[in-house]
C-alpha positions in Angstrom: -19.7 173.5 -27.4 -17.1 176.3 -27.3 -15.2 174.5 -24.6 -14.7 171.4 -26.7 -13.4 173.4 -29.7 -10.9 175.2 -27.5 -9.7 171.9 -26.0 -9.2 170.4 -29.5 -7.4 173.4 -30.8 -5.0 173.3 -27.8 -4.3 169.6 -28.3 -3.6 170.1 -32.0 -1.2 173.0 -31.2 0.7 170.8 -28.7 1.0 167.9 -31.2 2.5 170.3 -33.8 5.0 171.7 -31.4 6.6 168.3 -30.6 8.0 167.6 -34.1 9.5 171.1 -34.3 11.2 170.6 -30.9 12.6 167.2 -32.1 13.9 168.8 -35.3 15.6 171.5 -33.3 17.4 168.9 -31.1 18.6 167.0 -34.2 20.5 170.0 -35.6 24.0 168.8 -36.2 26.7 170.3 -34.0 29.9 171.8 -35.5 32.6 169.2 -35.7 36.3 168.9 -36.3 38.1 165.8 -37.9 41.8 165.2 -37.2 44.2 162.5 -38.1 46.7 161.1 -35.6 49.6 158.8 -36.4 51.5 156.5 -34.0 54.3 154.0 -34.5 56.1 151.5 -32.3 59.1 149.3 -33.0 60.0 145.8 -31.8 62.6 143.2 -32.7 61.2 140.4 -34.9 60.8 137.0 -33.5 60.1 135.0 -36.7 61.6 134.7 -40.1 59.9 133.5 -43.3 62.3 132.1 -46.0 61.3 131.2 -49.5 63.3 128.3 -51.0 62.9 127.0 -54.6 64.2 123.9 -56.2 64.5 124.1 -60.0 65.3 121.0 -62.1 65.7 120.9 -65.9 65.6 117.6 -67.9 64.8 116.5 -71.5 61.4 115.3 -70.5 58.7 116.5 -68.1 58.8 113.2 -66.3 62.5 113.3 -65.7 62.4 116.9 -64.5 59.5 116.1 -62.1 61.3 113.0 -60.7 64.5 114.9 -60.2 62.7 117.8 -58.5 60.7 115.4 -56.2 64.0 113.8 -55.1 65.6 117.2 -54.4 62.7 118.7 -52.6 62.3 115.5 -50.4 65.9 116.1 -49.3 65.2 119.7 -48.5 62.1 118.9 -46.5 64.0 116.2 -44.6 66.9 118.6 -43.9 64.5 121.3 -42.6 62.9 118.9 -40.2 66.3 117.7 -38.9 67.2 121.4 -38.4 64.2 121.6 -36.0 61.6 123.1 -38.3 58.1 121.8 -37.4 55.7 120.4 -40.0 53.3 123.3 -39.4 56.1 125.7 -40.4 56.7 124.1 -43.8 54.4 125.0 -46.6 54.5 124.5 -50.4 53.9 128.0 -51.8 54.3 127.2 -55.6 54.7 124.5 -58.2 55.3 125.0 -61.9 56.1 122.9 -65.0 57.1 124.6 -68.2 58.8 123.7 -71.5 62.1 125.1 -72.6 62.1 126.3 -76.3 64.8 126.9 -78.9 64.0 129.4 -81.6 65.7 128.6 -84.9 67.4 131.5 -86.7 65.9 132.7 -90.0 69.2 133.4 -91.7 68.0 134.4 -95.2 65.0 136.3 -94.0 62.9 135.0 -96.9 61.4 131.8 -95.7 58.9 131.9 -92.8 60.8 131.3 -89.5 60.6 127.7 -88.2 58.4 127.0 -85.2 60.2 126.9 -81.9 61.1 123.5 -80.7 60.8 122.1 -77.2 64.2 120.9 -76.0 63.4 120.2 -72.4 61.3 120.9 -69.4 61.8 122.8 -66.2 60.0 121.9 -62.9 60.1 124.3 -59.9 58.8 123.7 -56.4 58.7 126.5 -53.9 58.8 126.0 -50.1 57.9 128.6 -47.5 59.8 128.0 -44.2 58.8 129.7 -41.0 61.8 129.9 -38.7 60.9 130.7 -35.1 64.5 130.6 -33.7 66.2 133.5 -35.5 69.6 132.2 -34.5 69.0 129.4 -37.0 68.3 131.6 -40.0 71.8 131.8 -41.4 72.4 128.1 -40.8 69.2 127.2 -42.7 70.0 129.4 -45.6 73.4 127.9 -45.9 72.2 124.3 -45.5 69.4 124.7 -48.0 71.9 125.2 -50.9 73.7 122.0 -50.0 70.3 120.2 -50.0 69.5 121.3 -53.5 67.9 124.7 -53.3 69.0 126.7 -56.3 66.5 129.6 -56.4 64.6 131.9 -54.1 66.1 133.0 -50.8 63.6 135.8 -50.2 63.7 136.5 -46.5 61.1 138.4 -44.4 61.3 139.1 -40.6 57.9 139.3 -38.8 56.4 139.1 -35.4 54.3 136.1 -34.5 52.0 138.0 -32.2 52.1 141.8 -33.0 49.0 142.7 -31.0 50.9 144.2 -28.1 53.0 146.5 -30.2 50.0 147.5 -32.3 48.2 148.4 -29.1 51.1 150.8 -28.3 51.0 152.3 -31.7 47.2 152.8 -31.5 47.5 154.7 -28.1 50.2 157.0 -29.6 48.0 157.6 -32.7 44.9 158.6 -30.6 47.1 160.8 -28.3 48.4 162.5 -31.4 44.9 163.1 -32.7 43.7 164.6 -29.4 46.7 166.9 -29.2 46.1 168.2 -32.8 42.4 168.7 -32.0 43.2 170.7 -28.9 45.7 172.9 -30.8 43.3 173.6 -33.7 40.3 174.3 -31.5 42.3 176.6 -29.3 43.6 178.5 -32.3 40.1 178.9 -33.6 38.8 180.1 -30.3 36.3 177.2 -29.8 36.0 174.6 -27.1 36.5 170.9 -27.9 33.6 168.6 -27.2 33.2 164.8 -27.0 34.6 162.2 -29.5 31.8 161.0 -31.8 33.7 158.8 -34.2 37.1 157.0 -34.5 38.4 155.0 -37.5 41.8 153.2 -37.8 44.2 152.1 -40.5 47.2 149.9 -39.8 50.3 149.6 -41.9 52.6 146.7 -42.4 55.9 147.0 -40.6 58.9 148.3 -42.5 62.4 146.8 -41.8 64.8 149.1 -39.9 68.5 148.5 -39.4 69.5 147.3 -36.0 72.6 148.6 -34.2 75.8 146.7 -34.8 75.8 145.4 -31.2 72.4 143.9 -31.6 73.1 141.9 -34.7 72.6 138.2 -34.4 75.8 136.1 -33.9 76.1 133.5 -36.6 78.5 130.6 -37.1 81.4 131.4 -39.4 80.1 129.0 -42.1 76.5 130.4 -42.0 75.0 133.2 -44.1 75.3 136.5 -42.2 71.9 137.8 -41.2 70.7 140.9 -39.4 67.2 140.9 -38.1 66.8 144.6 -37.4 63.5 145.9 -36.1 59.9 146.0 -37.4 58.1 149.3 -37.1 54.3 149.2 -36.9 52.3 152.3 -38.0 48.7 153.1 -37.1 46.7 156.0 -38.4 43.4 157.1 -36.8 40.8 159.6 -37.9 39.0 161.1 -34.9 35.8 163.3 -35.1 35.1 165.7 -32.2 32.1 167.8 -31.5 32.7 171.5 -30.9 30.9 173.1 -28.0 28.8 176.2 -28.8 
């Protein structure tokens, strides 16, 4: 009888020891979190131009008809300039009345209600230009075709994955360098990486050297493409060895 009691007591003690050992292994190790930043620049290969046709007429119907005719000429001209259908996209359309507000000269009578004197119709077209040498020509030609507003111009990269990869590598290298410096200054040893998070930033335009500016025809709008700089920031968490 005594033997059975001792055996049961030993088994109970062993079962109780397992959770405590597990808890001891789960004790979090000291950690250090650093931020690394990396950037890489590349010349753009694509331009996005915003072109707007605005027509004002006495009636909405007249304004819409005039706008349709003008925008049809713009679209036809863009296609003749070599812009593919997939690179032409309507980005906005708007119809709004034009008002005249009568003057209240004596200041005694309630002011008259504003009167509609016409209508304005605007149609916006986003044009993706894949041959940067044509940007100035297209801007110049668009005005002749009927574009009378817009002109916003953005230089981008069609496939920025490779340049982003370079920026990521620089950001991680920067984080590792910081972590080594901080751990060495604190007198501790750097352990393994346990977590990495990334944040990417849109490229900012940078001026290009004069010798790299695109050559344009004399009758085209002068355009400088410059460079796009891609920025990546990473947060890296390292364990610290005891």
